[in-house]
Every structure is written in structure tokens, then in C-alpha cells.
PAZAPA-4460 file (N, C-alpha, C; in steps of 0.05 Angstrom, whole numbers, plus 32768, in hexadecimal, padded with zeros to 4 digits):
% residues 104
    n_x    n_y    n_z   ca_x   ca_y   ca_z    c_x    c_y    c_z   seq   type   mol
   887D   859E   8975   8853   8598   897A   8844   85B2   897B     1      X     A
   8855   85C4   8985   8857   85E6   897F   8846   85F6   896E     2      X     A
   885E   85ED   894C   885B   85F3   8939   8839   85E7   8931     3      X     A
   8835   85CF   8932   881D   85C8   892C   8805   85DA   8931     4      X     A
   8815   85E0   8956   87F5   85EB   8962   87E3   860A   894F     5      X     A
   8805   8616   894A   87FD   862B   894B   87F8   862A   8933     6      X     A
   8801   8619   8919   87F7   8610   88FC   87DE   8616   8903     7      X     A
   87D4   8604   890C   87AF   8604   8912   87A2   860B   8919     8      X     A
   87B0   8621   8929   87A4   8635   893A   87A4   864D   8927     9      X     A
   87AE   864F   890B   87AE   8660   8900   8793   865E   88DE    10      X     A
   879C   864A   88DE   8789   8635   88CC   876B   862C   88D3    11      X     A
   876C   863B   88F1   8750   8634   88F3   8744   8658   88FC    12      X     A
   8757   8664   88FF   874C   8684   88F9   8747   8690   88DC    13      X     A
   874E   8689   88D4   874E   8687   88B3   872A   867E   88A9    14      X     A
   871D   866E   88C0   86F9   8662   88BB   8705   8657   88AC    15      X     A
   86F9   864F   888E   8703   8633   8875   8716   863F   8862    16      X     A
   8724   8637   8868   8739   863B   8850   8731   862A   8831    17      X     A
   8737   8634   8824   8735   862B   8805   873B   860F   880C    18      X     A
   8757   8608   880A   875D   85F2   8805   874F   85DE   8816    19      X     A
   8742   85E5   8831   8733   85CF   883C   8716   85D2   8821    20      X     A
   870B   85E6   8827   86F9   85DC   880D   8703   85CA   87FA    21      X     A
   8713   85C8   87EF   871B   85B9   87D1   871F   859A   87E7    22      X     A
   872C   859A   87F5   872F   857C   8804   8719   8576   880C    23      X     A
   8701   857F   8810   86E8   8573   8823   86D3   856F   87FB    24      X     A
   86DB   8578   87EC   86C8   857A   87D9   86D1   8563   87CB    25      X     A
   86E8   855E   87C4   8702   854B   87C1   86FB   8532   87D3    26      X     A
   86FB   852A   87E9   86F5   8514   87F4   86D5   8512   87F6    27      X     A
   86C3   8522   87E4   86A5   851F   87EE   86A3   850F   87CC    28      X     A
   86B3   8513   87B9   86AB   8510   87A0   86B4   84F6   87A5    29      X     A
   86D5   84ED   87B0   86D5   84D5   87AF   86D5   84C0   87C8    30      X     A
   86CA   84C8   87D2   86B6   84B6   87E9   86D9   84B2   87FA    31      X     A
   86E6   84C7   87FA   86F9   84C4   880F   86F9   84B0   8824    32      X     A
   870E   84A7   883A   870B   84A0   8855   8715   84B9   8863    33      X     A
   870B   84B8   8883   8718   84D0   8891   8735   84CE   8896    34      X     A
   8741   84B6   8895   8767   84B9   8897   8765   84C4   887A    35      X     A
   8763   84C0   8864   8768   84C7   8846   876A   84E5   884B    36      X     A
   8754   84F4   8856   874B   8511   8855   875F   8520   8870    37      X     A
   8763   8517   8884   8775   8517   889B   878D   851C   888F    38      X     A
   879B   8506   887C   87B9   850B   886C   87B5   851A   8852    39      X     A
   87A1   8527   8846   87A6   8538   8839   87A1   8552   8849    40      X     A
   8798   8553   8857   8796   8569   8867   87B6   8576   8874    41      X     A
   87C3   8562   887D   87DA   8563   888E   87EA   856D   886C    42      X     A
   87EB   8560   885C   8801   856F   8847   87FB   8587   883F    43      X     A
   87DC   8589   8837   87DA   85A2   8834   87E5   85C3   884A    44      X     A
   87E8   85B3   886E   87E7   85C3   887D   880B   85C5   887E    45      X     A
   8818   85B0   886B   8838   85A4   8879   883F   85C3   885C    46      X     A
   882D   85CC   884B   8837   85D4   8830   8839   85F6   883C    47      X     A
   8826   85F6   8852   881C   8613   8851   883F   8629   8861    48      X     A
   8840   863E   885B   8860   8648   885B   8856   865D   8864    49      X     A
   8845   8670   885D   8842   8687   886D   8823   868B   886E    50      X     A
   8814   8695   887F   87EF   869F   8885   87F3   86BF   888E    51      X     A
   87D8   86CC   8884   87D5   86EA   8892   87C5   86E4   888E    52      X     A
   87AE   86EB   88AA   8794   86F9   88A5   878E   8710   88BA    53      X     A
   8776   8714   88AE   876E   8728   88C6   8755   8721   88C9    54      X     A
   8753   8733   88E8   8740   871B   890C   872F   873C   8906    55      X     A
   871B   872F   891D   870A   873D   8930   8701   8728   893E    56      X     A
   8710   8736   8957   8710   872A   8974   86F5   8731   8988    57      X     A
   86E3   8729   8991   86BD   872C   899B   86C4   871A   89C0    58      X     A
   86C5   872A   89D6   86CC   8727   89EB   86B0   872C   89F8    59      X     A
   869F   8715   8A01   8690   8720   8A0B   8690   8716   8A29    60      X     A
   8691   872D   8A3E   86A3   8733   8A50   8681   8739   8A68    61      X     A
   867A   872C   8A78   8667   8727   8A8D   8663   8746   8A97    62      X     A
   8688   8750   8A9A   868C   876C   8AAB   8685   877F   8AA2    63      X     A
   8688   877E   8A87   8682   8794   8A75   8664   8797   8A6D    64      X     A
   8656   87AE   8A5D   8644   87B6   8A56   863A   87A6   8A38    65      X     A
   8655   87B3   8A30   8655   87A4   8A0F   866D   8791   8A04    66      X     A
   866B   8784   89F3   8682   876D   89EA   8699   8789   89E4    67      X     A
   86AE   877E   89E9   86C8   878A   89E7   86CF   8781   89C7    68      X     A
   86D1   878E   89B2   86E2   8785   8998   8704   878A   8992    69      X     A
   870B   877C   898B   8725   8786   8982   872A   877F   895A    70      X     A
   873A   8792   8958   8744   877D   893B   8760   877D   8934    71      X     A
   876A   876B   891F   878B   8771   8923   878F   875A   8907    72      X     A
   87A8   875C   8909   87B6   8748   88F7   87BF   872F   8901    73      X     A
   87C5   8714   88F9   87D0   8700   8905   87E5   8700   88E0    74      X     A
   87F9   86F2   88F0   880B   86ED   88D8   881F   86D3   88DE    75      X     A
   881F   86C0   88CB   8823   86A8   88D0   8848   86A1   88C4    76      X     A
   8856   8692   88C2   8868   8695   88B4   887D   8675   88BF    77      X     A
   887F   866A   88AB   8893   8651   88B0   88A2   864F   88BC    78      X     A
   88C5   8649   88C8   88AA   8631   88D7   889C   8636   88F5    79      X     A
   88A4   864C   8906   889C   8650   8915   889A   866C   8926    80      X     A
   8893   8682   8910   888E   869F   8915   886F   86A4   8912    81      X     A
   886A   86B5   8927   8845   86B8   892F   884D   86DA   8936    82      X     A
   8844   86EB   892A   883D   8705   892A   881D   870C   8932    83      X     A
   880D   8715   894F   87F5   8712   894E   87F9   8730   894D    84      X     A
   87EA   8744   8945   87E5   8767   893F   87CB   876C   8947    85      X     A
   87C1   8777   8960   87AE   8781   8964   87A5   879A   895D    86      X     A
   879D   87B7   8947   87A1   87CC   8951   877E   87D8   8952    87      X     A
   8777   87C9   8961   8761   87D8   896E   8753   87C7   897B    88      X     A
   874C   87D1   899E   8753   87E5   89A1   8765   8801   89A8    89      X     A
   8776   87EF   89B2   8792   87EE   89BA   87A2   87DC   89A7    90      X     A
   87B3   87EF   899F   87D2   87DC   8994   87DE   87C6   899F    91      X     A
   87DD   87B2   8997   87F0   87A0   89B0   8801   878E   8993    92      X     A
   8811   8784   8997   881E   876F   8986   8827   8754   8997    93      X     A
   8827   873F   8990   8835   8727   8997   883E   8718   898A    94      X     A
   8857   8710   898B   8865   8702   897F   8879   86EC   8990    95      X     A
   8874   86D9   8984   886F   86B2   8989   8885   86A8   8976    96      X     A
   8898   869C   898C   88A6   868A   8976   88A9   866F   8982    97      X     A
   88BA   8658   8972   88B8   8641   897E   88BF   8644   89A7    98      X     A
   88D7   8657   899F   88DD   8655   89C5   88DA   8673   89CF    99      X     A
   88C3   8684   89C9   88C0   869A   89D4   88AD   86AE   89D0   100      X     A
   88A0   86BA   89E2   888A   86C9   89E1   8890   86E0   89E6   101      X     A
   8885   86FA   89D8   8887   8715   89DB   886D   8722   89D6   102      X     A
   886C   8739   89EC   8854   874A   89E8   885F   8764   89F2   103      X     A
   8853   8774   89DF   8856   878F   89E2   8839   879E   89DB   104      X     A
***
């Protein structure tokens, strides 16, 4: 369950993956049912071995005069390794596995 959550979260972070566009186009062309579309999505999801993405995080906090921006890199490696590394404004690293969460 935890693995699926992290993989889904990683896919959401990458906005719209090219493979999702291909699946959506194929479903439109063939008139696929939702169940078929979800099955195909799950098949593609299972094929993912690793994922790397850069990100910008924007926090709007009422206590601060302006938003806080943070940049970094997100790395996922199958089956259960995640490295979430912030480079700005302060370096931070989060390492996540099936049974561990470590923050530096």
C-alpha cells in the first residue's frame, strides 16, 4: 500500500507524464471504458523502475509577508526508495523506504 502511494505521489509531481497522454489519446480513439483505461494506467505504473523530477514548492503562509519558495529534486527507485532533496533555500534531504523515514 505504501509503495503505491509513493509511486502515485511521484507521478502526480511530474505533472502529466507523456505515457498518460498516450493512454488518454488511445482511449479517446478507441472509446475505451474507464475500467480499461485504469487497467492500462496500472500496467504502465507497474513498468516504472525509476523516476527523477525537479520541483519548485511554493508555500503561502498567512504569517509571512511573501510566499516561501523551495527548489529541489525528487528521486524514486523501485521498489521502495525515495530521496527528496531540497537545494534552496536551505539544503534538506528526506530518505524514505518501506520501513524507514530519515531527515537530514
